[in-house]
C-alpha positions in Angstrom: 16.2 26.2 -31.2 19.3 25.5 -29.0 17.8 27.7 -26.3 14.7 25.6 -26.3 16.6 22.4 -26.3 18.6 23.6 -23.4 15.6 24.7 -21.5 13.9 21.3 -21.9 17.2 19.3 -20.9 17.3 21.5 -17.8 13.7 21.0 -16.9 14.2 17.1 -17.5 17.0 17.1 -15.1 14.5 18.4 -12.5 11.8 15.8 -13.0 13.1 13.7 -10.2 12.7 16.7 -7.9 8.8 17.0 -8.8 6.3 16.4 -5.9 5.2 12.6 -5.8 8.0 11.7 -8.1 8.9 8.6 -6.2 5.2 7.4 -5.7 4.7 7.9 -9.4 7.9 6.2 -10.5 6.8 3.2 -8.4 3.8 2.6 -10.5 4.8 4.3 -13.8 5.4 0.9 -15.7 2.5 -1.0 -14.2 0.4 -0.5 -17.2 0.6 1.3 -20.7 -2.2 3.8 -19.5 -0.3 4.5 -16.1 3.0 5.1 -18.0 1.2 7.5 -20.5 -0.4 9.5 -17.8 2.5 9.8 -15.4 5.3 10.4 -18.0 3.5 13.0 -20.0 2.6 14.6 -16.8 6.3 14.9 -16.0 7.1 16.2 -19.4 4.3 18.9 -19.0 5.7 19.7 -15.7 9.2 19.9 -17.4 7.6 22.8 -19.4 6.6 20.9 -22.8 3.5 21.7 -24.6 0.7 18.9 -24.3 1.3 17.9 -28.0 5.0 17.7 -27.6 4.8 15.8 -24.4 2.4 13.3 -26.0 4.9 12.8 -29.0 8.0 12.5 -26.8 6.2 9.9 -24.6 5.4 7.9 -27.8 8.9 7.9 -29.1 10.0 6.3 -25.7 8.2 3.2 -26.7 10.0 2.9 -29.8 12.8 0.4 -30.3 15.5 3.1 -31.0 14.8 4.6 -27.6 16.1 1.3 -26.0 19.4 0.1 -27.3 20.7 -3.3 -26.6 24.2 -3.5 -25.2 26.4 -5.0 -27.9 27.6 -7.9 -25.7 24.2 -9.0 -24.6 23.1 -11.3 -27.4 26.4 -13.2 -27.4 26.6 -13.6 -23.7 22.9 -14.8 -23.4 23.4 -17.1 -26.3 26.5 -18.6 -24.7 24.5 -18.8 -21.2 21.7 -20.8 -22.9 24.1 -23.0 -25.0 25.3 -24.0 -21.4 21.9 -25.2 -20.8 20.8 -22.4 -18.5 17.4 -21.1 -18.7 17.1 -17.1 -19.0 14.5 -14.6 -18.2 14.0 -10.9 -18.6 12.5 -9.1 -15.6 11.9 -5.6 -16.7 9.8 -2.5 -15.7 8.4 -1.3 -19.0 5.1 -0.2 -20.5 5.2 -1.9 -23.7 6.1 -5.4 -25.1 9.9 -5.5 -25.5 9.9 -9.0 -26.8 10.1 -8.1 -30.7 12.8 -5.6 -30.2 14.8 -8.1 -28.1 14.4 -10.9 -30.6 15.3 -8.7 -33.6 18.5 -7.9 -31.5 19.3 -11.5 -31.2 18.3 -11.8 -27.6 15.8 -14.8 -27.5 15.0 -15.7 -23.8 13.0 -18.5 -22.2 10.5 -16.3 -20.7 9.8 -12.5 -20.3 8.3 -10.8 -17.1 7.4 -7.4 -18.1 5.7 -5.1 -15.6 2.8 -3.8 -17.7 1.5 -7.1 -18.2 1.2 -8.0 -14.6 0.2 -4.6 -13.1 3.0 -4.2 -10.8 6.7 -3.7 -11.1 10.3 -4.3 -9.7 11.2 -4.3 -6.8 7.8 -6.1 -6.1 8.9 -9.8 -5.2 5.9 -11.0 -7.4 8.1 -10.1 -10.5 10.9 -12.3 -9.5 8.8 -15.0 -8.4 6.8 -15.0 -11.6 10.2 -15.5 -13.6 11.2 -18.3 -11.2 7.7 -19.9 -11.8 7.9 -19.6 -15.5 11.4 -21.1 -15.5 10.6 -23.7 -13.0 13.8 -22.8 -11.0 14.2 -22.4 -7.2 15.6 -19.4 -5.8 18.8 -21.0 -4.7 19.5 -21.9 -8.3 18.8 -18.5 -9.8 21.0 -15.3 -10.4 19.7 -11.9 -11.0 21.8 -9.6 -13.0 20.8 -5.9 -12.8 22.2 -2.5 -12.3 19.8 -0.7 -10.0 19.9 -1.7 -6.3 16.5 0.0 -5.7 14.8 -2.1 -8.2 16.9 -5.2 -8.8 17.6 -5.8 -5.1 14.0 -7.1 -4.8 15.4 -10.4 -6.3 17.7 -10.6 -3.2 14.7 -10.2 -1.1 13.1 -13.4 -2.3 16.4 -15.3 -1.9 17.9 -15.0 -5.5 21.6 -14.3 -5.7 21.9 -10.9 -7.2 24.7 -9.3 -9.3 24.6 -5.5 -9.7 26.7 -4.4 -12.4 27.6 -0.7 -12.7 26.2 1.4 -15.6 28.6 1.6 -18.4 29.5 4.9 -19.9 27.6 5.3 -23.2 26.3 2.3 -25.0 29.5 0.3 -25.1 29.8 -3.5 -24.1 27.9 -4.0 -20.7 30.5 -6.5 -19.2 28.1 -9.4 -19.1 30.7 -11.8 -19.8 31.5 -11.9 -16.2 28.4 -14.1 -15.8 30.0 -16.9 -18.1 33.0 -16.9 -15.3 30.3 -17.4 -12.6 28.8 -20.4 -14.5 32.2 -22.2 -14.6 
């Protein structure tokens, strides 16, 4: 069993080196169907049997696969208490709202790629959030962690704060935003 796990983990590490990975990644969360086709294809290319690839893909959409940073709900709540409207702009292939709400993260709007047919860094993702919030670019702040995706906000004139990925699943360091709000 350990040998098989090691083989899969090693193969997963090479998924980013697959031919067409970047092109596929750029549309993998544009729909539920695209995600299933692309990600199970990556898993099969990593050496998984088709049934196991399907099962692994299905788990990826389950809430436990997407832990919420422990400081997120508190910081978002404090931001909202200051009268600031909030949005989630996310590349994902299923509806994250129930999981976020169950975790204490109630935002004013959610712009999730699978509902729109395009994904970050497409400027339309960020423009949709601005529209939903009725906020001009000059009054918005995008907080993210991946320049190649979240930098799309800067391209439409939104101030963008990129936080480094924290080790493990500890606090995200989102409280820095509260200091920015004054």
